[in-house]
CHARMM-style PDB file with segment names, atoms N, HN, CA, C and O in Angstrom:
ATOM      1  N   MET     1     -10.995   2.592 -12.490  1.00  0.00      PROA
ATOM      2  CA  MET     1     -10.457   2.773 -11.159  1.00  0.00      PROA
ATOM      3  C   MET     1      -9.219   3.673 -11.267  1.00  0.00      PROA
ATOM      4  O   MET     1      -8.359   3.461 -12.122  1.00  0.00      PROA
ATOM      5  N   ASN     2      -9.143   4.675 -10.394  1.00  0.00      PROA
ATOM      6  HN  ASN     2      -9.841   4.847  -9.699  1.00  0.00      PROA
ATOM      7  CA  ASN     2      -8.003   5.587 -10.458  1.00  0.00      PROA
ATOM      8  C   ASN     2      -6.904   5.159  -9.481  1.00  0.00      PROA
ATOM      9  O   ASN     2      -7.058   4.195  -8.730  1.00  0.00      PROA
ATOM     10  N   ILE     3      -5.795   5.897  -9.510  1.00  0.00      PROA
ATOM     11  HN  ILE     3      -5.669   6.680 -10.119  1.00  0.00      PROA
ATOM     12  CA  ILE     3      -4.629   5.541  -8.709  1.00  0.00      PROA
ATOM     13  C   ILE     3      -4.959   5.531  -7.219  1.00  0.00      PROA
ATOM     14  O   ILE     3      -4.532   4.626  -6.502  1.00  0.00      PROA
ATOM     15  N   ASP     4      -5.709   6.522  -6.742  1.00  0.00      PROA
ATOM     16  HN  ASP     4      -6.056   7.257  -7.325  1.00  0.00      PROA
ATOM     17  CA  ASP     4      -6.025   6.608  -5.313  1.00  0.00      PROA
ATOM     18  C   ASP     4      -6.713   5.340  -4.818  1.00  0.00      PROA
ATOM     19  O   ASP     4      -6.325   4.772  -3.797  1.00  0.00      PROA
ATOM     20  N   ARG     5      -7.721   4.910  -5.538  1.00  0.00      PROA
ATOM     21  HN  ARG     5      -8.036   5.372  -6.367  1.00  0.00      PROA
ATOM     22  CA  ARG     5      -8.478   3.722  -5.124  1.00  0.00      PROA
ATOM     23  C   ARG     5      -7.626   2.464  -5.238  1.00  0.00      PROA
ATOM     24  O   ARG     5      -7.753   1.558  -4.415  1.00  0.00      PROA
ATOM     25  N   MET     6      -6.762   2.396  -6.246  1.00  0.00      PROA
ATOM     26  HN  MET     6      -6.658   3.132  -6.915  1.00  0.00      PROA
ATOM     27  CA  MET     6      -5.898   1.226  -6.394  1.00  0.00      PROA
ATOM     28  C   MET     6      -4.875   1.147  -5.266  1.00  0.00      PROA
ATOM     29  O   MET     6      -4.584   0.061  -4.763  1.00  0.00      PROA
ATOM     30  N   VAL     7      -4.330   2.296  -4.868  1.00  0.00      PROA
ATOM     31  HN  VAL     7      -4.566   3.177  -5.276  1.00  0.00      PROA
ATOM     32  CA  VAL     7      -3.374   2.301  -3.749  1.00  0.00      PROA
ATOM     33  C   VAL     7      -4.050   1.776  -2.486  1.00  0.00      PROA
ATOM     34  O   VAL     7      -3.487   0.934  -1.786  1.00  0.00      PROA
ATOM     35  N   PHE     8      -5.265   2.272  -2.188  1.00  0.00      PROA
ATOM     36  HN  PHE     8      -5.722   2.956  -2.756  1.00  0.00      PROA
ATOM     37  CA  PHE     8      -5.982   1.803  -1.002  1.00  0.00      PROA
ATOM     38  C   PHE     8      -6.301   0.311  -1.102  1.00  0.00      PROA
ATOM     39  O   PHE     8      -6.156  -0.419  -0.122  1.00  0.00      PROA
ATOM     40  N   ALA     9      -6.729  -0.140  -2.264  1.00  0.00      PROA
ATOM     41  HN  ALA     9      -6.847   0.453  -3.061  1.00  0.00      PROA
ATOM     42  CA  ALA     9      -7.096  -1.546  -2.447  1.00  0.00      PROA
ATOM     43  C   ALA     9      -5.880  -2.461  -2.310  1.00  0.00      PROA
ATOM     44  O   ALA     9      -5.949  -3.487  -1.634  1.00  0.00      PROA
ATOM     45  N   ILE    10      -4.782  -2.098  -2.942  1.00  0.00      PROA
ATOM     46  HN  ILE    10      -4.726  -1.264  -3.491  1.00  0.00      PROA
ATOM     47  CA  ILE    10      -3.577  -2.932  -2.890  1.00  0.00      PROA
ATOM     48  C   ILE    10      -2.989  -2.931  -1.486  1.00  0.00      PROA
ATOM     49  O   ILE    10      -2.611  -3.985  -0.974  1.00  0.00      PROA
ATOM     50  N   ALA    11      -2.907  -1.756  -0.853  1.00  0.00      PROA
ATOM     51  HN  ALA    11      -3.214  -0.900  -1.269  1.00  0.00      PROA
ATOM     52  CA  ALA    11      -2.365  -1.690   0.509  1.00  0.00      PROA
ATOM     53  C   ALA    11      -3.240  -2.480   1.481  1.00  0.00      PROA
ATOM     54  O   ALA    11      -2.724  -3.209   2.328  1.00  0.00      PROA
ATOM     55  N   GLY    12      -4.535  -2.340   1.365  1.00  0.00      PROA
ATOM     56  HN  GLY    12      -4.955  -1.747   0.677  1.00  0.00      PROA
ATOM     57  CA  GLY    12      -5.431  -3.086   2.246  1.00  0.00      PROA
ATOM     58  C   GLY    12      -5.313  -4.588   2.056  1.00  0.00      PROA
ATOM     59  O   GLY    12      -5.292  -5.346   3.026  1.00  0.00      PROA
ATOM     60  N   ALA    13      -5.236  -5.011   0.810  1.00  0.00      PROA
ATOM     61  HN  ALA    13      -5.252  -4.395   0.022  1.00  0.00      PROA
ATOM     62  CA  ALA    13      -5.093  -6.441   0.532  1.00  0.00      PROA
ATOM     63  C   ALA    13      -3.769  -6.978   1.071  1.00  0.00      PROA
ATOM     64  O   ALA    13      -3.722  -8.083   1.612  1.00  0.00      PROA
ATOM     65  N   LEU    14      -2.700  -6.207   0.927  1.00  0.00      PROA
ATOM     66  HN  LEU    14      -2.738  -5.309   0.487  1.00  0.00      PROA
ATOM     67  CA  LEU    14      -1.402  -6.654   1.433  1.00  0.00      PROA
ATOM     68  C   LEU    14      -1.377  -6.698   2.958  1.00  0.00      PROA
ATOM     69  O   LEU    14      -0.751  -7.585   3.537  1.00  0.00      PROA
ATOM     70  N   ILE    15      -2.045  -5.760   3.612  1.00  0.00      PROA
ATOM     71  HN  ILE    15      -2.554  -5.039   3.141  1.00  0.00      PROA
ATOM     72  CA  ILE    15      -2.101  -5.783   5.073  1.00  0.00      PROA
ATOM     73  C   ILE    15      -2.856  -7.022   5.550  1.00  0.00      PROA
ATOM     74  O   ILE    15      -2.414  -7.701   6.477  1.00  0.00      PROA
ATOM     75  N   VAL    16      -3.980  -7.315   4.928  1.00  0.00      PROA
ATOM     76  HN  VAL    16      -4.339  -6.764   4.175  1.00  0.00      PROA
ATOM     77  CA  VAL    16      -4.738  -8.515   5.301  1.00  0.00      PROA
ATOM     78  C   VAL    16      -3.906  -9.763   5.026  1.00  0.00      PROA
ATOM     79  O   VAL    16      -3.851 -10.662   5.866  1.00  0.00      PROA
ATOM     80  N   LEU    17      -3.262  -9.833   3.872  1.00  0.00      PROA
ATOM     81  HN  LEU    17      -3.307  -9.103   3.190  1.00  0.00      PROA
ATOM     82  CA  LEU    17      -2.472 -11.004   3.497  1.00  0.00      PROA
ATOM     83  C   LEU    17      -1.304 -11.225   4.457  1.00  0.00      PROA
ATOM     84  O   LEU    17      -1.079 -12.348   4.909  1.00  0.00      PROA
ATOM     85  N   THR    18      -0.559 -10.161   4.770  1.00  0.00      PROA
ATOM     86  HN  THR    18      -0.741  -9.249   4.402  1.00  0.00      PROA
ATOM     87  CA  THR    18       0.586 -10.326   5.668  1.00  0.00      PROA
ATOM     88  C   THR    18       0.139 -10.640   7.098  1.00  0.00      PROA
ATOM     89  O   THR    18       0.852 -11.329   7.827  1.00  0.00      PROA
ATOM     90  N   THR    19      -1.024 -10.148   7.503  1.00  0.00      PROA
ATOM     91  HN  THR    19      -1.604  -9.588   6.911  1.00  0.00      PROA
ATOM     92  CA  THR    19      -1.547 -10.492   8.824  1.00  0.00      PROA
ATOM     93  C   THR    19      -1.926 -11.963   8.883  1.00  0.00      PROA
ATOM     94  O   THR    19      -1.655 -12.634   9.879  1.00  0.00      PROA
ATOM     95  N   VAL    20      -2.548 -12.466   7.830  1.00  0.00      PROA
ATOM     96  HN  VAL    20      -2.769 -11.920   7.022  1.00  0.00      PROA
ATOM     97  CA  VAL    20      -2.876 -13.897   7.772  1.00  0.00      PROA
ATOM     98  C   VAL    20      -1.602 -14.734   7.793  1.00  0.00      PROA
ATOM     99  O   VAL    20      -1.550 -15.755   8.479  1.00  0.00      PROA
ATOM    100  N   PHE    21      -0.578 -14.322   7.056  1.00  0.00      PROA
ATOM    101  HN  PHE    21      -0.620 -13.492   6.499  1.00  0.00      PROA
ATOM    102  CA  PHE    21       0.697 -15.042   7.072  1.00  0.00      PROA
ATOM    103  C   PHE    21       1.337 -15.007   8.455  1.00  0.00      PROA
ATOM    104  O   PHE    21       1.939 -15.992   8.881  1.00  0.00      PROA
ATOM    105  N   ALA    22       1.214 -13.884   9.161  1.00  0.00      PROA
ATOM    106  HN  ALA    22       0.725 -13.083   8.815  1.00  0.00      PROA
ATOM    107  CA  ALA    22       1.783 -13.780  10.505  1.00  0.00      PROA
ATOM    108  C   ALA    22       1.095 -14.740  11.466  1.00  0.00      PROA
ATOM    109  O   ALA    22       1.744 -15.350  12.316  1.00  0.00      PROA
ATOM    110  N   VAL    23      -0.222 -14.871  11.329  1.00  0.00      PROA
ATOM    111  HN  VAL    23      -0.750 -14.376  10.639  1.00  0.00      PROA
ATOM    112  CA  VAL    23      -0.967 -15.760  12.215  1.00  0.00      PROA
ATOM    113  C   VAL    23      -0.694 -17.224  11.873  1.00  0.00      PROA
ATOM    114  O   VAL    23      -0.599 -18.064  12.769  1.00  0.00      PROA
ATOM    115  N   SER    24      -0.569 -17.529  10.588  1.00  0.00      PROA
ATOM    116  HN  SER    24      -0.647 -16.847   9.861  1.00  0.00      PROA
ATOM    117  CA  SER    24      -0.467 -18.934  10.182  1.00  0.00      PROA
ATOM    118  C   SER    24       0.966 -19.440  10.002  1.00  0.00      PROA
ATOM    119  O   SER    24       1.202 -20.647  10.074  1.00  0.00      PROA
ATOM    120  N   HSD    25       1.928 -18.539   9.767  1.00  0.00      PROA
ATOM    121  HN  HSD    25       1.737 -17.559   9.709  1.00  0.00      PROA
ATOM    122  CA  HSD    25       3.296 -19.006   9.495  1.00  0.00      PROA
ATOM    123  C   HSD    25       4.310 -18.479  10.500  1.00  0.00      PROA
ATOM    124  O   HSD    25       4.852 -19.237  11.304  1.00  0.00      PROA
ATOM    125  N   SER    26       4.560 -17.186  10.451  1.00  0.00      PROA
ATOM    126  HN  SER    26       4.120 -16.570   9.798  1.00  0.00      PROA
ATOM    127  CA  SER    26       5.608 -16.607  11.286  1.00  0.00      PROA
ATOM    128  C   SER    26       5.256 -15.174  11.646  1.00  0.00      PROA
ATOM    129  O   SER    26       4.719 -14.433  10.823  1.00  0.00      PROA
ATOM    130  N   LEU    27       5.558 -14.791  12.866  1.00  0.00      PROA
ATOM    131  HN  LEU    27       5.995 -15.393  13.534  1.00  0.00      PROA
ATOM    132  CA  LEU    27       5.286 -13.421  13.296  1.00  0.00      PROA
ATOM    133  C   LEU    27       6.172 -12.398  12.582  1.00  0.00      PROA
ATOM    134  O   LEU    27       5.902 -11.198  12.642  1.00  0.00      PROA
ATOM    135  N   TYR    28       7.207 -12.853  11.918  1.00  0.00      PROA
ATOM    136  HN  TYR    28       7.427 -13.827  11.868  1.00  0.00      PROA
ATOM    137  CA  TYR    28       8.074 -11.941  11.170  1.00  0.00      PROA
ATOM    138  C   TYR    28       7.333 -11.240  10.028  1.00  0.00      PROA
ATOM    139  O   TYR    28       7.787 -10.204   9.541  1.00  0.00      PROA
ATOM    140  N   TRP    29       6.203 -11.796   9.599  1.00  0.00      PROA
ATOM    141  HN  TRP    29       5.834 -12.637   9.994  1.00  0.00      PROA
ATOM    142  CA  TRP    29       5.393 -11.150   8.560  1.00  0.00      PROA
ATOM    143  C   TRP    29       4.826  -9.819   9.033  1.00  0.00      PROA
ATOM    144  O   TRP    29       4.442  -8.984   8.214  1.00  0.00      PROA
ATOM    145  N   LEU    30       4.768  -9.611  10.350  1.00  0.00      PROA
ATOM    146  HN  LEU    30       5.080 -10.289  11.016  1.00  0.00      PROA
ATOM    147  CA  LEU    30       4.268  -8.343  10.870  1.00  0.00      PROA
ATOM    148  C   LEU    30       5.200  -7.182  10.527  1.00  0.00      PROA
ATOM    149  O   LEU    30       4.773  -6.027  10.531  1.00  0.00      PROA
ATOM    150  N   TRP    31       6.469  -7.475  10.230  1.00  0.00      PROA
ATOM    151  HN  TRP    31       6.816  -8.412  10.227  1.00  0.00      PROA
ATOM    152  CA  TRP    31       7.377  -6.419   9.761  1.00  0.00      PROA
ATOM    153  C   TRP    31       6.899  -5.865   8.425  1.00  0.00      PROA
ATOM    154  O   TRP    31       6.972  -4.657   8.198  1.00  0.00      PROA
ATOM    155  N   ALA    32       6.416  -6.718   7.548  1.00  0.00      PROA
ATOM    156  HN  ALA    32       6.356  -7.699   7.732  1.00  0.00      PROA
ATOM    157  CA  ALA    32       5.883  -6.249   6.265  1.00  0.00      PROA
ATOM    158  C   ALA    32       4.615  -5.435   6.483  1.00  0.00      PROA
ATOM    159  O   ALA    32       4.399  -4.423   5.816  1.00  0.00      PROA
ATOM    160  N   THR    33       3.777  -5.876   7.415  1.00  0.00      PROA
ATOM    161  HN  THR    33       3.953  -6.698   7.957  1.00  0.00      PROA
ATOM    162  CA  THR    33       2.568  -5.137   7.739  1.00  0.00      PROA
ATOM    163  C   THR    33       2.906  -3.755   8.274  1.00  0.00      PROA
ATOM    164  O   THR    33       2.281  -2.767   7.889  1.00  0.00      PROA
ATOM    165  N   ALA    34       3.894  -3.682   9.159  1.00  0.00      PROA
ATOM    166  HN  ALA    34       4.402  -4.484   9.471  1.00  0.00      PROA
ATOM    167  CA  ALA    34       4.329  -2.398   9.720  1.00  0.00      PROA
ATOM    168  C   ALA    34       4.913  -1.497   8.641  1.00  0.00      PROA
ATOM    169  O   ALA    34       4.682  -0.288   8.664  1.00  0.00      PROA
ATOM    170  N   PHE    35       5.661  -2.055   7.699  1.00  0.00      PROA
ATOM    171  HN  PHE    35       5.848  -3.037   7.680  1.00  0.00      PROA
ATOM    172  CA  PHE    35       6.238  -1.272   6.612  1.00  0.00      PROA
ATOM    173  C   PHE    35       5.139  -0.664   5.746  1.00  0.00      PROA
ATOM    174  O   PHE    35       5.222   0.506   5.373  1.00  0.00      PROA
ATOM    175  N   ILE    36       4.129  -1.432   5.427  1.00  0.00      PROA
ATOM    176  HN  ILE    36       4.062  -2.383   5.730  1.00  0.00      PROA
ATOM    177  CA  ILE    36       3.026  -0.925   4.609  1.00  0.00      PROA
ATOM    178  C   ILE    36       2.297   0.193   5.343  1.00  0.00      PROA
ATOM    179  O   ILE    36       1.979   1.223   4.749  1.00  0.00      PROA
ATOM    180  N   GLY    37       2.033  -0.004   6.624  1.00  0.00      PROA
ATOM    181  HN  GLY    37       2.292  -0.840   7.107  1.00  0.00      PROA
ATOM    182  CA  GLY    37       1.366   1.021   7.415  1.00  0.00      PROA
ATOM    183  C   GLY    37       2.192   2.297   7.519  1.00  0.00      PROA
ATOM    184  O   GLY    37       1.651   3.398   7.406  1.00  0.00      PROA
ATOM    185  N   ALA    38       3.494   2.158   7.732  1.00  0.00      PROA
ATOM    186  HN  ALA    38       3.933   1.264   7.824  1.00  0.00      PROA
ATOM    187  CA  ALA    38       4.375   3.325   7.807  1.00  0.00      PROA
ATOM    188  C   ALA    38       4.413   4.062   6.473  1.00  0.00      PROA
ATOM    189  O   ALA    38       4.441   5.292   6.442  1.00  0.00      PROA
ATOM    190  N   ASN    39       4.415   3.321   5.386  1.00  0.00      PROA
ATOM    191  HN  ASN    39       4.392   2.321   5.412  1.00  0.00      PROA
ATOM    192  CA  ASN    39       4.429   3.948   4.067  1.00  0.00      PROA
ATOM    193  C   ASN    39       3.129   4.710   3.814  1.00  0.00      PROA
ATOM    194  O   ASN    39       3.156   5.782   3.210  1.00  0.00      PROA
ATOM    195  N   LEU    40       1.998   4.179   4.264  1.00  0.00      PROA
ATOM    196  HN  LEU    40       1.977   3.308   4.755  1.00  0.00      PROA
ATOM    197  CA  LEU    40       0.726   4.887   4.131  1.00  0.00      PROA
ATOM    198  C   LEU    40       0.738   6.176   4.948  1.00  0.00      PROA
ATOM    199  O   LEU    40       0.240   7.206   4.496  1.00  0.00      PROA
ATOM    200  N   CYS    41       1.309   6.116   6.151  1.00  0.00      PROA
ATOM    201  HN  CYS    41       1.715   5.279   6.518  1.00  0.00      PROA
ATOM    202  CA  CYS    41       1.389   7.326   6.992  1.00  0.00      PROA
ATOM    203  C   CYS    41       2.274   8.390   6.356  1.00  0.00      PROA
ATOM    204  O   CYS    41       1.899   9.562   6.321  1.00  0.00      PROA
ATOM    205  N   GLN    42       3.434   8.003   5.855  1.00  0.00      PROA
ATOM    206  HN  GLN    42       3.738   7.051   5.883  1.00  0.00      PROA
ATOM    207  CA  GLN    42       4.313   9.002   5.241  1.00  0.00      PROA
ATOM    208  C   GLN    42       3.700   9.553   3.966  1.00  0.00      PROA
ATOM    209  O   GLN    42       3.910  10.723   3.649  1.00  0.00      PROA
ATOM    210  N   ALA    43       2.950   8.750   3.225  1.00  0.00      PROA
ATOM    211  HN  ALA    43       2.779   7.799   3.482  1.00  0.00      PROA
ATOM    212  CA  ALA    43       2.297   9.242   2.015  1.00  0.00      PROA
ATOM    213  C   ALA    43       1.214  10.259   2.357  1.00  0.00      PROA
ATOM    214  O   ALA    43       0.963  11.186   1.587  1.00  0.00      PROA
ATOM    215  N   ALA    44       0.576  10.087   3.503  1.00  0.00      PROA
ATOM    216  HN  ALA    44       0.780   9.333   4.128  1.00  0.00      PROA
ATOM    217  CA  ALA    44      -0.455  11.034   3.922  1.00  0.00      PROA
ATOM    218  C   ALA    44       0.139  12.409   4.207  1.00  0.00      PROA
ATOM    219  O   ALA    44      -0.499  13.428   3.947  1.00  0.00      PROA
ATOM    220  N   PHE    45       1.362  12.439   4.742  1.00  0.00      PROA
ATOM    221  HN  PHE    45       1.881  11.611   4.954  1.00  0.00      PROA
ATOM    222  CA  PHE    45       1.975  13.711   5.102  1.00  0.00      PROA
ATOM    223  C   PHE    45       2.809  14.324   3.978  1.00  0.00      PROA
ATOM    224  O   PHE    45       2.863  15.547   3.850  1.00  0.00      PROA
ATOM    225  N   THR    46       3.458  13.492   3.164  1.00  0.00      PROA
ATOM    226  HN  THR    46       3.414  12.499   3.268  1.00  0.00      PROA
ATOM    227  CA  THR    46       4.345  14.020   2.126  1.00  0.00      PROA
ATOM    228  C   THR    46       3.703  14.066   0.746  1.00  0.00      PROA
ATOM    229  O   THR    46       4.107  14.863  -0.101  1.00  0.00      PROA
ATOM    230  N   GLY    47       2.711  13.222   0.516  1.00  0.00      PROA
ATOM    231  HN  GLY    47       2.383  12.574   1.205  1.00  0.00      PROA
ATOM    232  CA  GLY    47       2.100  13.153  -0.802  1.00  0.00      PROA
ATOM    233  C   GLY    47       2.876  12.282  -1.778  1.00  0.00      PROA
ATOM    234  O   GLY    47       2.516  12.203  -2.952  1.00  0.00      PROA
ATOM    235  N   PHE    48       3.945  11.622  -1.309  1.00  0.00      PROA
ATOM    236  HN  PHE    48       4.238  11.686  -0.355  1.00  0.00      PROA
ATOM    237  CA  PHE    48       4.748  10.748  -2.170  1.00  0.00      PROA
ATOM    238  C   PHE    48       4.444   9.298  -1.826  1.00  0.00      PROA
ATOM    239  O   PHE    48       4.547   8.890  -0.669  1.00  0.00      PROA
ATOM    240  N   CYS    49       4.070   8.526  -2.833  1.00  0.00      PROA
ATOM    241  HN  CYS    49       3.985   8.857  -3.773  1.00  0.00      PROA
ATOM    242  CA  CYS    49       3.782   7.109  -2.656  1.00  0.00      PROA
ATOM    243  C   CYS    49       4.465   6.336  -3.787  1.00  0.00      PROA
ATOM    244  O   CYS    49       4.127   6.532  -4.955  1.00  0.00      PROA
ATOM    245  N   PRO    50       5.421   5.461  -3.457  1.00  0.00      PROA
ATOM    246  CA  PRO    50       6.114   4.692  -4.501  1.00  0.00      PROA
ATOM    247  C   PRO    50       5.157   3.862  -5.363  1.00  0.00      PROA
ATOM    248  O   PRO    50       5.364   3.740  -6.571  1.00  0.00      PROA
ATOM    249  N   LEU    51       4.117   3.295  -4.755  1.00  0.00      PROA
ATOM    250  HN  LEU    51       3.949   3.394  -3.774  1.00  0.00      PROA
ATOM    251  CA  LEU    51       3.147   2.515  -5.525  1.00  0.00      PROA
ATOM    252  C   LEU    51       2.409   3.403  -6.517  1.00  0.00      PROA
ATOM    253  O   LEU    51       2.142   2.985  -7.644  1.00  0.00      PROA
ATOM    254  N   ALA    52       2.075   4.630  -6.107  1.00  0.00      PROA
ATOM    255  HN  ALA    52       2.291   4.969  -5.192  1.00  0.00      PROA
ATOM    256  CA  ALA    52       1.385   5.553  -7.006  1.00  0.00      PROA
ATOM    257  C   ALA    52       2.271   5.930  -8.189  1.00  0.00      PROA
ATOM    258  O   ALA    52       1.781   6.070  -9.310  1.00  0.00      PROA
ATOM    259  N   VAL    53       3.568   6.096  -7.949  1.00  0.00      PROA
ATOM    260  HN  VAL    53       3.966   5.982  -7.039  1.00  0.00      PROA
ATOM    261  CA  VAL    53       4.505   6.403  -9.034  1.00  0.00      PROA
ATOM    262  C   VAL    53       4.537   5.241 -10.026  1.00  0.00      PROA
ATOM    263  O   VAL    53       4.520   5.451 -11.239  1.00  0.00      PROA
ATOM    264  N   PHE    54       4.584   4.014  -9.503  1.00  0.00      PROA
ATOM    265  HN  PHE    54       4.598   3.843  -8.518  1.00  0.00      PROA
ATOM    266  CA  PHE    54       4.590   2.831 -10.360  1.00  0.00      PROA
ATOM    267  C   PHE    54       3.296   2.716 -11.163  1.00  0.00      PROA
ATOM    268  O   PHE    54       3.325   2.423 -12.358  1.00  0.00      PROA
ATOM    269  N   LEU    55       2.165   2.946 -10.503  1.00  0.00      PROA
ATOM    270  HN  LEU    55       2.142   3.184  -9.532  1.00  0.00      PROA
ATOM    271  CA  LEU    55       0.883   2.846 -11.198  1.00  0.00      PROA
ATOM    272  C   LEU    55       0.726   3.925 -12.264  1.00  0.00      PROA
ATOM    273  O   LEU    55       0.157   3.674 -13.326  1.00  0.00      PROA
ATOM    274  N   LYS    56       1.231   5.132 -11.981  1.00  0.00      PROA
ATOM    275  HN  LYS    56       1.693   5.336 -11.118  1.00  0.00      PROA
ATOM    276  CA  LYS    56       1.159   6.202 -12.966  1.00  0.00      PROA
ATOM    277  C   LYS    56       2.001   5.844 -14.192  1.00  0.00      PROA
ATOM    278  O   LYS    56       1.593   6.110 -15.323  1.00  0.00      PROA
ATOM    279  N   ALA    57       3.182   5.239 -13.973  1.00  0.00      PROA
ATOM    280  HN  ALA    57       3.514   5.022 -13.055  1.00  0.00      PROA
ATOM    281  CA  ALA    57       4.028   4.828 -15.081  1.00  0.00      PROA
ATOM    282  C   ALA    57       3.374   3.697 -15.878  1.00  0.00      PROA
ATOM    283  O   ALA    57       3.622   3.545 -17.074  1.00  0.00      PROA
ATOM    284  N   ALA    58       2.535   2.904 -15.200  1.00  0.00      PROA
ATOM    285  HN  ALA    58       2.334   3.027 -14.228  1.00  0.00      PROA
ATOM    286  CA  ALA    58       1.835   1.800 -15.877  1.00  0.00      PROA
ATOM    287  C   ALA    58       0.629   2.296 -16.660  1.00  0.00      PROA
ATOM    288  O   ALA    58      -0.003   1.525 -17.382  1.00  0.00      PROA
ATOM    289  N   GLY    59       0.298   3.603 -16.519  1.00  0.00      PROA
ATOM    290  HN  GLY    59       0.811   4.229 -15.932  1.00  0.00      PROA
ATOM    291  CA  GLY    59      -0.782   4.156 -17.313  1.00  0.00      PROA
ATOM    292  C   GLY    59      -2.136   4.206 -16.647  1.00  0.00      PROA
ATOM    293  O   GLY    59      -3.148   4.407 -17.320  1.00  0.00      PROA
ATOM    294  N   VAL    60      -2.179   4.025 -15.324  1.00  0.00      PROA
ATOM    295  HN  VAL    60      -1.358   3.861 -14.778  1.00  0.00      PROA
ATOM    296  CA  VAL    60      -3.451   4.097 -14.603  1.00  0.00      PROA
ATOM    297  C   VAL    60      -3.876   5.565 -14.488  1.00  0.00      PROA
ATOM    298  O   VAL    60      -3.038   6.450 -14.314  1.00  0.00      PROA
ATOM    299  N   LYS    61      -5.172   5.808 -14.587  1.00  0.00      PROA
ATOM    300  HN  LYS    61      -5.852   5.088 -14.728  1.00  0.00      PROA
ATOM    301  CA  LYS    61      -5.712   7.165 -14.535  1.00  0.00      PROA
ATOM    302  C   LYS    61      -5.421   7.810 -13.172  1.00  0.00      PROA
ATOM    303  O   LYS    61      -5.608   7.180 -12.131  1.00  0.00      PROA
ATOM    304  N   SER    62      -4.966   9.055 -13.184  1.00  0.00      PROA
ATOM    305  HN  SER    62      -4.814   9.568 -14.029  1.00  0.00      PROA
ATOM    306  CA  SER    62      -4.656   9.781 -11.960  1.00  0.00      PROA
ATOM    307  C   SER    62      -5.909  10.064 -11.146  1.00  0.00      PROA
ATOM    308  O   SER    62      -7.014  10.164 -11.678  1.00  0.00      PROA
ATOM    309  N   GLY    63      -5.700  10.191  -9.831  1.00  0.00      PROA
ATOM    310  HN  GLY    63      -4.802  10.110  -9.399  1.00  0.00      PROA
ATOM    311  CA  GLY    63      -6.784  10.533  -8.924  1.00  0.00      PROA
ATOM    312  C   GLY    63      -6.546  11.910  -8.331  1.00  0.00      PROA
ATOM    313  O   GLY    63      -5.748  12.687  -8.856  1.00  0.00      PROA
ATOM    314  N   ASN    64      -7.235  12.214  -7.238  1.00  0.00      PROA
ATOM    315  HN  ASN    64      -7.883  11.583  -6.812  1.00  0.00      PROA
ATOM    316  CA  ASN    64      -7.093  13.511  -6.603  1.00  0.00      PROA
ATOM    317  C   ASN    64      -5.813  13.626  -5.787  1.00  0.00      PROA
ATOM    318  O   ASN    64      -5.162  14.671  -5.805  1.00  0.00      PROA
ATOM    319  N   ALA    65      -5.446  12.569  -5.075  1.00  0.00      PROA
ATOM    320  HN  ALA    65      -5.974  11.720  -5.061  1.00  0.00      PROA
ATOM    321  CA  ALA    65      -4.297  12.634  -4.179  1.00  0.00      PROA
ATOM    322  C   ALA    65      -2.980  12.387  -4.896  1.00  0.00      PROA
ATOM    323  O   ALA    65      -1.984  13.048  -4.601  1.00  0.00      PROA
ATOM    324  N   PHE    66      -2.958  11.455  -5.826  1.00  0.00      PROA
ATOM    325  HN  PHE    66      -3.767  10.918  -6.066  1.00  0.00      PROA
ATOM    326  CA  PHE    66      -1.692  11.117  -6.489  1.00  0.00      PROA
ATOM    327  C   PHE    66      -1.800  11.455  -7.955  1.00  0.00      PROA
ATOM    328  OT1 PHE    66      -0.847  11.252  -8.708  1.00  0.00      PROA
TER     329      PHE     66
END
């Protein structure tokens, strides 16, 4: 699995997880969901993703986007 697919998988899992927490615990979890979504949008336009930088440093194989 390359960095691109891992970023999508981790971001998607975190969005689902924080949405479940918002429904079951507190609506404040939606701030984390919004942060993840905003980070995905800025990565689409700038090409910079903090998670991709971390994964590259961890030795994950590079993809096309990151």
